PASE-412951 format. One record per residue (C-alpha): residue in one letter; z, x, y. Coordinates in steps of 0.001 Angstrom, whole numbers, padded with zeros to 6 digits, always signed. Layout:
N
AZXY;...
This chain:
624
X+025953+016309-023975;X+028481+014788-026323;X+029115+015734-029894;X+026560+018540-030280;X+027221+020413-033503;X+029730+017803-034589;X+030638+017439-038169;X+032928+015523-040658;X+035399+013328-039022;X+038367+015692-039719;X+035952+017172-042160;X+036105+014351-044667;X+034387+011139-045593;X+035171+008080-043538;X+033765+004586-043968;X+033419+001953-041276;X+032670-001739-041576;X+029506-003133-040091;X+031438-004651-037201;X+033226-001432-036274;X+032360+000656-033229;X+031731+004295-034057;X+032774+005960-030823;X+033079+009722-030694;X+033460+010063-034334;X+034747+012866-040088;X+035011+010944-039932;X+036930+011433-042481;X+034754+010163-040424;X+036466+010998-042858;X+035719+012220-041598;X+034590+011188-041185;X+031626+007713-044182;X+033242+007046-047532;X+033049+003536-048829;X+033173-000033-047632;X+033957-003088-049695;X+032591-006457-048678;X+035040-009351-048254;X+036012-010823-051637;X+036803-014428-050824;X+037157-015228-054536;X+040409-013271-054539;X+041936-015475-051833;X+044149-018554-052382;X+044759-017716-056024;X+048268-017729-057425;X+049422-014223-058285;X+051571-013259-061248;X+055188-012427-060675;X+055958-008726-060769;X+058976-006444-060490;X+058896-003090-058694;X+061145-000445-057111;X+060925+001581-053915;X+061551+005310-053570;X+065210+004639-052765;X+065723+002882-056100;X+065978-000647-054709;X+064510-003191-057131;X+062498-006222-056051;X+061028-009299-057698;X+058049-010797-055883;X+059007-014409-056624;X+062437-013824-055087;X+061079-012075-051983;X+058658-014860-051069;X+061436-017464-051003;X+062504-016042-047646;X+059149-015290-045981;X+055640-013981-046714;X+055282-010559-048335;X+052768-007911-047233;X+051546-005031-049366;X+049562-002290-047619;X+047946+000049-050125;X+047672+003626-048903;X+047263+007185-050199;X+048336+010702-049316;X+044796+012063-049076;X+042844+009178-047525;X+042136+010048-043863;X+041358+006425-043032;X+044810+005386-044229;X+046509+008199-042335;X+044945+007067-039078;X+046820+003755-039437;X+050327+005238-039714;X+051417+004294-036189;X+049998+000766-036436;X+051666+000186-039798;X+055027+001186-038336;X+054481-001188-035422;X+053620-004083-037731;X+056675-003361-039853;X+059026-003405-036850;X+057530-006633-035473;X+057529-008681-038646;X+060694-007518-040394;X+062570-009209-037540;X+060863-012441-038616;X+061873-012039-042234;X+058563-010679-043546;X+058803-008019-046263;X+056202-005280-045724;X+055735-002523-048306;X+053578+000584-048456;X+052112+001061-051931;X+050731+004315-053390;X+048708+003480-056526;X+046519+006575-056981;X+047360+008113-060338;X+047400+011621-058822;X+049781+010822-055928;X+052999+012454-057086;X+056426+011406-055848;X+056769+014772-054085;X+053436+014315-052277;X+054374+010767-051241;X+057752+011859-049874;X+056085+014628-047905;X+053529+012139-046576;X+056348+009807-045526;X+058091+012609-043626;X+054978+013941-041905;X+053810+010533-040657;X+057333+009114-040107;X+056505+006016-042156;X+059120+003258-041782;X+058326+000556-044415;X+059805+000756-047913;X+057500+002810-050139;X+056418+001857-053653;X+055171+004562-056020;X+052849+002442-058182;X+052020+005339-060506;X+050671+003144-063327;X+048716+000895-060973;X+050668-002249-061899;X+050777-003679-058369;X+047174-002708-057654;X+045942-004474-060797;X+048169-007521-060311;X+047127-008057-056691;X+043517-006901-057016;X+043840-003978-054599;X+040905-001565-054745;X+040932+000524-051562;X+043125+002270-048996;X+044108+001163-046441;X+043995-002425-047716;X+046413-005242-046877;X+047379-008192-049064;X+049504-011147-047911;X+051393-013371-050378;X+052821-016639-049052;X+055921-018534-050117;X+053976-020412-052813;X+052920-017120-054453;X+049374-017628-053152;X+047305-014650-052024;X+046386-015691-048475;X+044710-012556-047086;X+042998-009486-048537;X+041158-006803-046576;X+041313-004362-043670;X+044295-004177-041314;X+041933-004513-038355;X+038334-003683-037458;X+038575-000216-035865;X+040171+003120-036664;X+040745+003612-032899;X+043816+001555-032089;X+042754+000966-028472;X+039358-000438-029519;X+040487-003056-031991;X+038913-006481-031484;X+039917-008217-034708;X+043565-007995-035838;X+042933-009376-039317;X+046344-008758-040862;X+048321-009795-037801;X+046307-012997-037388;X+046717-013843-041075;X+050479-013355-040883;X+050789-015515-037789;X+048843-018283-039500;X+050932-018129-042684;X+054199-018092-040729;X+053038-021132-038769;X+051944-022980-041916;X+048297-022983-040816;X+045062-021992-042607;X+044048-018353-042303;X+040739-018308-040410;X+039630-014908-041739;X+041148-014719-045214;X+039009-011831-046487;X+037702-008944-044383;X+035572-005939-045214;X+037732-002995-046234;X+036829+000544-045245;X+038355+003754-046505;X+038876+005281-049961;X+038895+003764-053437;X+042155+003473-055345;X+042043+005783-058354;X+043774+004186-061325;X+044531+006109-064469;X+041592+006061-066919;X+040546+007983-070009;X+037374+010048-069658;X+034852+010215-072472;X+035380+013330-074597;X+031769+013996-075554;X+028630+013221-073592;X+025201+014705-072896;X+026212+015430-069294;X+029487+017263-068665;X+031328+018643-065717;X+031564+022137-067164;X+027872+022577-067861;X+026057+020367-065341;X+028252+019197-062445;X+030478+022189-061634;X+027573+024371-060366;X+026512+021607-057955;X+030055+021120-056675;X+030490+024862-056173;X+027286+025237-054173;X+027326+022120-052014;X+030901+020802-051830;X+033430+023606-052126;X+032440+025415-048886;X+034279+022588-047060;X+036357+020993-049825;X+038837+023786-050557;X+042317+024717-049349;X+042420+025789-045713;X+039043+024265-044891;X+038239+021197-042864;X+037713+018608-045605;X+040733+016362-046246;X+040881+017061-049978;X+039962+019857-052351;X+037208+019850-055009;X+038048+023179-056603;X+039003+021920-060062;X+037792+019407-062623;X+040851+017257-061922;X+039982+017222-058201;X+036395+016160-058850;X+037373+013592-061473;X+039806+012060-058973;X+037065+011582-056338;X+034161+010970-058736;X+033305+007452-057520;X+033236+008471-053872;X+031145+011540-054702;X+028560+009472-056586;X+028206+006959-053754;X+027986+009406-050850;X+025485+011748-052519;X+023323+008792-053519;X+023383+007586-049900;X+022688+011215-048802;X+025770+011146-046590;X+026979+014256-048423;X+026233+017073-048261;X+025463+016426-044584;X+021861+017320-043715;X+019792+015078-041450;X+016275+016607-040989;X+013551+015178-043199;X+012050+017667-045680;X+008659+019098-044783;X+009176+018983-041011;X+010524+022413-040159;X+011771+025111-042532;X+015417+025752-041691;X+018061+028197-042804;X+021016+026955-044857;X+019602+023581-045895;X+022270+021389-047501;X+020156+019002-049545;X+020542+017808-053125;X+017441+017153-055208;X+016806+013716-056688;X+017512+015244-060117;X+020932+016526-059001;X+021862+013130-057543;X+020785+011358-060744;X+022818+013839-062781;X+025997+013120-060814;X+025459+009364-061017;X+024939+009450-064789;X+027940+011741-065307;X+030202+009232-063524;X+028729+006352-065552;X+029540+008271-068752;X+033210+008530-067775;X+033039+011918-066013;X+033766+014081-069094;X+034887+017694-068778;X+032998+019032-071777;X+033651+022467-073223;X+035719+024549-070769;X+033824+027619-072020;X+030766+026242-070219;X+032474+026365-066814;X+030836+028804-064354;X+032981+031602-062897;X+035009+030439-059863;X+033046+030801-056652;X+034382+033483-054354;X+034607+032543-050699;X+035032+035053-047891;X+038334+035143-046065;X+038769+036128-042460;X+035679+036966-040389;X+032643+036323-042567;X+030464+038898-040778;X+033120+041602-040727;X+035348+042582-037827;X+033887+041255-034540;X+033127+043463-031558;X+035097+041040-029351;X+037567+038261-030158;X+038093+035459-027647;X+041183+033325-028217;X+042569+030269-026456;X+045158+031511-023925;X+047862+029307-025475;X+048386+026762-028214;X+047318+023186-027452;X+049008+020058-028830;X+046923+017018-029756;X+048719+013666-029734;X+048735+011415-032822;X+046851+008409-031397;X+044201+007460-028856;X+040554+008333-028403;X+039134+011627-029564;X+039759+014330-026967;X+037401+016860-025393;X+039304+019860-024042;X+037912+023004-022388;X+039609+026404-022430;X+038521+029184-020054;X+038520+032814-021211;X+037536+035494-018652;X+035365+038319-020039;X+035710+040838-017177;X+032664+042765-018441;X+031208+045243-015949;X+027704+044847-017395;X+025560+042288-019189;X+025895+042220-022979;X+023811+040433-025615;X+025375+038303-028336;X+023455+038294-031599;X+026029+036496-033771;X+029109+034365-033332;X+031787+033248-035791;X+034351+030599-034875;X+037739+030166-036534;X+039319+026802-035683;X+043076+027159-035451;X+043696+023761-037065;X+040888+022277-039126;X+042753+018997-039512;X+042117+018170-035868;X+039192+020332-034655;X+036028+018231-034929;X+033631+020763-033421;X+033529+023709-031006;X+030869+024697-028449;X+030891+028009-026589;X+029503+027864-023033;X+029035+030552-020374;X+030094+029924-016755;X+029085+032250-013907;X+030087+029900-011042;X+033887+029908-011333;X+033854+026107-011627;X+035593+026089-015006;X+038440+028211-013606;X+038946+025736-010753;X+038948+022772-013144;X+041484+024567-015328;X+043743+025304-012351;X+043674+021641-011277;X+044718+020337-014706;X+048467+020626-015504;X+047909+020928-019253;X+046336+023948-020989;X+042600+023967-020289;X+040996+020917-018676;X+039575+017578-019751;X+035874+016709-019488;X+034297+014340-021950;X+031106+015615-023561;X+029794+017707-020656;X+031783+020837-019724;X+031969+019906-016039;X+029526+022582-014810;X+025913+023641-015360;X+026208+026376-018004;X+024526+029723-017572;X+024128+029790-021335;X+025442+028587-024667;X+026468+031126-027318;X+026803+028834-030312;X+029146+026407-031971;X+031030+025354-035061;X+031318+022181-037108;X+032454+021633-040708;X+030214+023448-043168;X+028727+025805-040587;X+027972+029406-041382;X+028131+031966-038567;X+025178+031680-036186;X+023010+034815-036363;X+019899+035474-034259;X+016955+037666-035412;X+017458+041465-035200;X+016861+042938-031762;X+017650+039655-029952;X+020693+038022-028369;X+022042+035466-025930;X+022763+037113-022586;X+026440+037173-021587;X+026388+038184-017900;X+028908+040581-016453;X+031946+038849-014964;X+031164+035562-016682;X+033749+033230-018191;X+033516+031989-021762;X+034430+028300-021998;X+035409+026779-025349;X+034708+023069-025538;X+036761+021670-028418;X+036420+018127-029675;X+039762+017117-031167;X+040120+014327-033708;X+043476+012536-033843;X+045027+012373-037283;X+047947+009972-036850;X+050519+012726-036286;X+050891+015529-033676;X+048679+018567-034308;X+048581+022026-032712;X+045570+024316-032362;X+044651+027792-031151;X+041009+028507-031922;X+039420+031985-031957;X+035816+033120-031477;X+034408+036361-032859;X+031492+037892-030936;X+028999+040348-032466;X+026905+042296-029966;X+023295+043393-030346;X+023486+047189-030171;X+019771+048059-030015;X+018399+049276-026674;X+016625+046658-024525;X+017214+043637-026784;X+015006+040570-026376;X+017010+037790-024694;X+017106+034329-026247;X+016744+031616-023631;X+017148+027881-023947;X+014550+025318-022934;X+015964+021948-021914;X+013596+019101-022755;X+015140+015962-021342;X+014509+012561-019823;X+017383+011326-017631;X+015445+008451-016023;X+015407+005778-018705;X+017008+002366-019132;X+017514+000899-022611;X+017435-002914-022246;X+020162-004991-023847;X+018911-006409-027139;X+016074-003894-027643;X+015970-002936-031338;X+013534-000011-031071;X+013291+001315-027535;X+011165+004443-027197;X+011965+007219-024722;X+009791+010322-024406;X+010244+013713-022806;X+007807+016632-022680;X+007737+020335-021915;X+004673+022583-021598;X+005043+026204-022706;X+004267+028432-019672;X+003569+031392-021979;X+003405+032231-025671;X+006877+031524-027073;X+008678+031888-030374;X+011238+029200-031190;X+014170+030438-033276;X+016276+027247-033309;X+016317+023633-032150;X+019150+021260-031143;X+018359+017518-030834;X+020840+015251-029071;X+021390+011506-028582;X+024451+009246-028583;X+025473+006079-030444;X+022349+003972-029840;X+020081+006720-031183;X+018263+005878-034404;X+015445+008413-034697;X+014159+011573-033020;X+010906+013411-033685;X+009842+016567-031834;X+006127+017349-032022;X+004327+020474-030787;X+000743+019680-029683;X-001073+023007-029783;X-003990+023891-027462;X-006447+023842-030400;X-005697+020140-030958;X-003497+020579-034025;X+000079+019308-034245;X+003245+020787-035699;X+006419+018724-036195;X+009358+020908-035183;X+011986+018490-036523;X+012212+014855-037571;X+015483+012972-038043;X+014786+009360-039008;X+018420+008360-039606;X+020256+009642-036555;X+024020+009929-036882;X+026071+010809-033815;X+028738+012366-036022;X+026332+014781-037729;X+024590+016893-035121;X+023591+020495-035520;X+021647+023453-034200;X+018944+024104-036798;X+017782+027733-037149;X+014253+028286-038461;X+013748+030610-041417;X+011053+032362-039374;X+010414+031884-035622;X+007892+029140-034826;X+005097+030492-032601;X+003844+028185-029849;X+000882+029393-027753;X+000823+029059-023981;X-000062+025519-022991;X+001547+023893-026043;X+002936+020453-025221;X+006271+019791-026926;X+006847+016035-026958;X+010146+014363-027840;X+009974+010851-029307;X+013416+009205-029260;X+014179+005680-030463;X+017259+003604-029671;X+018739+000371-031028;X+020635-001529-028321;X+020906-004759-030286;X+023867-006466-031924;X+022397-005382-035274;X+023379-001777-034530;X+026951-001325-035903;X+027357+001750-033674;X+026679-000170-030453;X+029778+000329-028248;X+029017-002784-026182;X+029685-006334-027399;X+027584-008077-026215;X+024964-005359-025605;X+024206-004334-022038;X+021589-002121-020414;X+022329+001555-021001;X+021165+004578-019002;X+021618+008364-019064;X+025234+009473-018807;X+027851+011875-020121;X+030169+009269-021669;X+029766+008393-025330;X+028858+004803-024402;X+026033+006146-022197;X+022920+007712-023717;X+020911+010919-023639;X+017437+012030-024608;X+017753+015797-024888;X+016432+018658-027006;X+017260+022356-026695;X+014657+024878-027837;X+016130+028343-028407;X+013258+030701-027620;X+012743+034449-027461;X+012611+035621-023862;X+014280+034054-020828;X+011355+033871-018421;X+009946+030384-018097;X+012659+028618-020048;X+014367+025517-018773;X+017871+026981-018568;X+017765+027742-014844;X+017268+031436-015608;X+016543+033035-012262;X+016838+029621-010636;X+013733+028279-012378;X+013446+025039-014325;X+010400+023401-015872;X+010249+019704-015090;X+009773+017455-018130;X+007299+014611-018350;X+009157+011397-019099;X+008164+008049-020573;X+009894+005092-022108;X+008833+001959-023943;X+010476-000878-025835;X+009102-002091-029136;X+009980-005396-030773;
């Protein structure tokens, strides 16, 4: 069960090329996706104009003089681009390797809003070794045709631009297959043609200084600011998970092109269920009119308009959003996340020592470091297994990828970027048995520099006498095989309601090959009700969706899960090159077909309550 409730890769927007594997991704993802730029072969093998520039230390350079010795490399970067930050270690390695061979490698900051102070801080935090150019007027970017960060450009000794594009093909340094920049440099140094002279760039656009239109029918103050406040600022503000703030006009103007593209692609705000198939709380969905408004505003030059039209600043709660919790669980000690490597799943055990069962109606999670915490899940262990795993691991907590390493007695909730506290209906709650351990599963995203975290969880108890427990039905099919090359392989799972039930929430789950999931309730009277339908599955954007009102399913209702997987080379998320058969498993490169139904009442659910489990009906089929 990997990545449930996951959110923005480091809470931001992150773009990946079609050839890149998306394993365990905020992406900047960046965050998690931002933008990609197709290879521009027309830019390659042209003679560039000579240019003079200085580094932060005051050393002056002339390009025509530098190339007399050896090729010159410019890597364009930015202080706020998460994709660029992830490459800090690799850039330092390239610099050390090639400076010994006479190559001049520079880091260039061309965003108009990257101040010298911000760049110097960025250099210190990421321990950047190459000479740094503050290209505040965008001279180098315009001369060399740079448009994105991180983007590399190689100039040979004849002043010809020999390579332009991504540094390599994967943000995970241990999964790189194509070393574009390195290969280009080796070819140029050897006097050979560059085989891949232009590669797709992924990351953030370079923001050169422009003048916005003063007057226009659509302005930020009157039309755009209310949309940004409602749908963007909950994550894009200081202290939150997004990698940059959108609290001011200047902020939004800076990121206007990215905003227009990601809202038009419905990548932001993140909300995957199709409209009309389940009525859920807290929907984050822009209307077509709002998207068109943003697009037109950017086309008009993104004008501010009359500042008097600006809405009052939105007030966001600080601290615990539901008030002081009844109980606060905190990681026993701070945990350090290394700068590079795969994303990390770490589990921290917190004993409760309760002498009686309690019922949890609401939960609020405060990540200790939103730069690195990708998502949090809160499990309940009554077996002592988590304690033993913790004791056997020398570091704080214990490692287990995706699955917590034991069969949970319950799940209290979770957090991902943009989440509001999870609240169940009045008079209900998840059972937290006496003597149980709370286990925090935290998915950490690596940022390119060491990070430290100590996450806290606030618990709110249901105080009414004899509360109704909320149980969890597991609808799953673990007995499938997705053939290599199958573009639309169907897997089904089914559960039959043993009594009248009310569903308060639903959690679908697949991995990287997943493309679509539809959950249909077939009622005894022959009618059907779609509980949820996600037709553009994204492993990085998973959630528990709470219904506005509980969905009533009579006894005998068949709940059928239709899951579709793409195990072909056409799927950019496929972790296997070439594709191979894939079965159920806990690793990201394995697959799952799993849905949790959160239902009122424990009896008859599939969560092993009282040792009982309803067996699902399972089916699979491949379609051409």
